N, C-alpha and C positions, 0 to 999 in steps of 0.2 A: 557464449554468444559472440557473434562477430562484433568487433569494436566499432564498426560503422554505425551501430545502433546506440552507442553511448552518446549522451548529450548532457551538457552542463548549463546551468543558469546561475547568474551572479545576483545575489541579494545583499547589497552593501558589501561588507567584508566576508560574507558567507558564500560558499559555492556549493550548489546541489547538483549531483551527477546521478543520472539513472544508469542502472546496470540491468539489462534485459535478459531474462532466461527463456521466455516464450514470446516470440514476436508475431504480431498480426494474427492472433487467434480469432477465428470467425465462427459465429454461431447465431442461431435465431435470437431476436431481441428479447423474446420472453424467457430466455435463460436468465436475464437480469431483471426484466420488468414483466411480470406474468400477464399483465393486462394490455401490454403494448402489442402492436401489430406491425408487420412488415410494411403495410400501406402507410402507417404513420411515419415510419422511418423514411420511406421514399419521399414523402411529402415535405420533410424538413430538409430543405436544400442545403442548409449550412452544415449538415452532418456529412455531406459528400464532398470529395471522395475519401476523406481521411478517417472518418469514424463509422462509415457504413458502406456496404457493397451496393451496387446498382439494384439488386433484388431485395434490399431491405434487411440484410443481416448486419449484425453489429461486428465491429472490429475492435480488438482490445489487446493489451499486452499484460504479461506477468513480469514484474520488475521490482527491484529494490532500489534504494537510494543511499548515496554516500553524502554526508553533510560535513564539509570542511569549514570550520570556524577558527578564529585565531587560537592556536594552541590546542585545538580539539579535532578529533576525527570520529564521526558518529555514523553508524549504519542505522538507517531507519527502514525497518522491515527487510529481512534477509532472504526473501523470496522462497523458492521451492527446494533447492538443493539438488545435487547431482546424484544419479544412481539410486534414487529412492523408488519404493513401491507405494503408490498411492491409489485412491479409489477409481481414478480414471486414467486410461492408457496414456493420454496426452501429457500427463505429468510424471510418468514413470521413466526411469532410466535416462534422465536428461544428461547431456554431456557436461564435463568439467568446463570451466570458463569463467565463472564468477570471480574467482580469486585472481585469475590472469587479467581480467578487466580492471579489477581493483589495483593490481600492480602497475597497470599502464598509466595510472594516475600518480605513480610514485609512492603508493601506499602498500605496505606489507600488512599481513593479517595481525602482526604484532603491534602495528601502529594504531590500530583501532582502540579507542578508550571507552566507547559506549556503544551498546547495541540497544536500540529502542524499538520495541514491538508494539505497534498500534493495537494489535489484538493477537490472538493465538491460533488463528487458522493456519493450516499447513503451508500455504503459499506466502506466509509472512514470517515464518520462523526457520525455514529450511537450512540456511547456512549458519544458523546458530552453532551447529556442530558439523563435523565431518567424520566419515567412517575411516578409522585407522586401518590401513590395508594389512597390517601385520597381525593385529589382535581382533579386528572386526568390531571393536568398541567405538561408540560415538563419543567424540571428544570435542571440547570447545574449539571452534574455528578461530576465535579471537581471544587468545589466552590472557591478554592483559586488560580486557574490557569488563566493565560492569554491564550486566544485562538487565534492562528495565522492563519489568512486567507489571501491568496494572494490577493493583491489589484486588480490586473487585473482579477483574477479568480472570485472574489466576484462580481465585477461590471458586468462581462459578464453574470453571472447567473441572476443578477437583471434586466439587460436591455434587454437581448435576450433569454437566454437559457430556463429559467423557463416559458417562454411564447411562445416557438417556436412550440408547437403542438406535439413535440416528447418526451419531458421530463416532467414527473410529478414533482410537487414541494413539495410533502408531506414530504419528508425528510428535505427539507429546513425549512418548517413550524415547524417541530418538533425538528430539531437538529442544525439549524443555526440561524434562526430568534430569538429564545429566548436568545441566547448568545449575539447577537448584541443589542437587546433591553435592556439588563441589563448592557451594557457597558463593557462587558468582552472581546470583540474582538479587536485585533490589526490587521490592514490591512497593509501587508508587501510587500516589493519589492521582486523580484525573486532571489536576491542574499543575502537575509537577514541572519545575524548571529543570530542563536537561542541561542547559548551559546558559550563560548570559545572553539574553535575547532569543533563546530557543526554549519553547515550553509546550506542554501538552494542553489541549483544550478538549473537554469532554464531548463525546458524540456517541452516546450509548444507543443501542438499538440493533445494529448489525450483530453485535455481541453485547453481553451485559456490561462490559467495562471498556468498550471501544473508545479510543481517543484519536485525535488528529494532531498534527504538529505545526505550530505557528513559529515563524522565523521573522525577527525584526532586527535590522542592522542599518545604521547610517541613514535612517529615514526611508528605507525600502522594506517591503514586507512580502512574505510568501506563506503559503500554507500547503502542507502535504496532506492529502485527504484521508489516507487510509481507505477503508472500505465503506465509508458512509455513503459513497456512491461508486459505481463501477463504470459508468458510461456517461458521456457528455449529455445525452438525451435527458438524463435525470436532472440536469440544471433547468431544463424547460418544464419538466413535470416532476418536481420534487415531492408532490403530494401522492404520486402513484406508489403503491407498495412495491417492495423489492424482494425478489425471490429468496435471497440468502439472508435476509434480516431475521434473526431469531425472535426479536420482538418487533413485529411489523409496524405497529402503531408508534412505538418510540422511534424507530428508524425513520418513519415518515415525518414525524415532528422534527427530528434532528436535521434531515435534509432541507426541510422548509426553512428552518432557522438558519442553517448554513448559507443557503442561497440568499436569503434576505440580508444576512450580515455582510456577505462578500460581494453581492452584485453592485456594480458601479463603484466599487471601493478602491480600485487600482491595485488591490492585493493580487499578486501572482498566485494562481491556483495550479498546483501540480497534482494531477489525478493519478492515484496509485496504479490504476489499471488503464488509464487513457492511452490510446494508440498515439502515434505521432501525428500532430504535435501534442505532446503530453502536458505541456504547461501553457497557460493562457489566462484570460480574464472572463469572469461572468459579467455579462453586460445586458442591459435592457435595450431593445431595439424598437420600442413602442409598447403601448399598453398591453400587458399580458404576453409579451414576446420576450422571453429571456433566453439567451444563448450562451454557449461557451465559445469564445473566440480564441482559438488556439494560435500561439505565436509560431508563425512559419519562418523559423530561423534558417 
């Protein structure tokens, strides 16, 4: 992906940088929120033009994040991966570029010490591995890293999800299983401390063990959402069900709790799939009027 789409945010001594693999993907809003309508999107003026098209379609990105903290280099959600075959054409055969973007930060793949997956959907684990052009094998992209998989999350995929008839497991075979087989995975609890001031917070619902990542440094705070929400409109309507939540009631409660906790808090919210501007604040603008105010840097 073109480097002009990279953007960094500073949270105390921590820097968070997005690396985008699919920029400005547009689709009907009910892709994300099955009960939402184009008319509702059009009526929410604050969504325009950054998060919605004039005809009420949603705009979103598929992206991963690099978190640089003192002495640490952490990848949070490694996106889709290049040259893969997935269930939808838009995700297939994506070009190389993720590692080049990483290197533009002065970071080699050997420098990454931790890969944190908020959950195990295909677009959050892709660059866990790369395909060796010589052997065709999938090998760890970040050979010196520990890969953090939620214990509850991993076990759910092993016991039920990958065999439920609705989810293919190609991405697990390519991007998760090789990591586990090589002993590079740590299976963590939902409140795991990744590094000093960087920890997981539970947000189950989208998947059984989904977590998001909270960052605190020098009096500044941020949170990377994972997929507890996909679009800023969900800040205004967290009670609405989400299409891709495996447990829709748990996902609804998680979103409502997240918005209640972080609204008017001053905490920088970095939306895992939010289009540009990806980071901003959840604010109330009057009774019953909650918005995501993106930082237009």
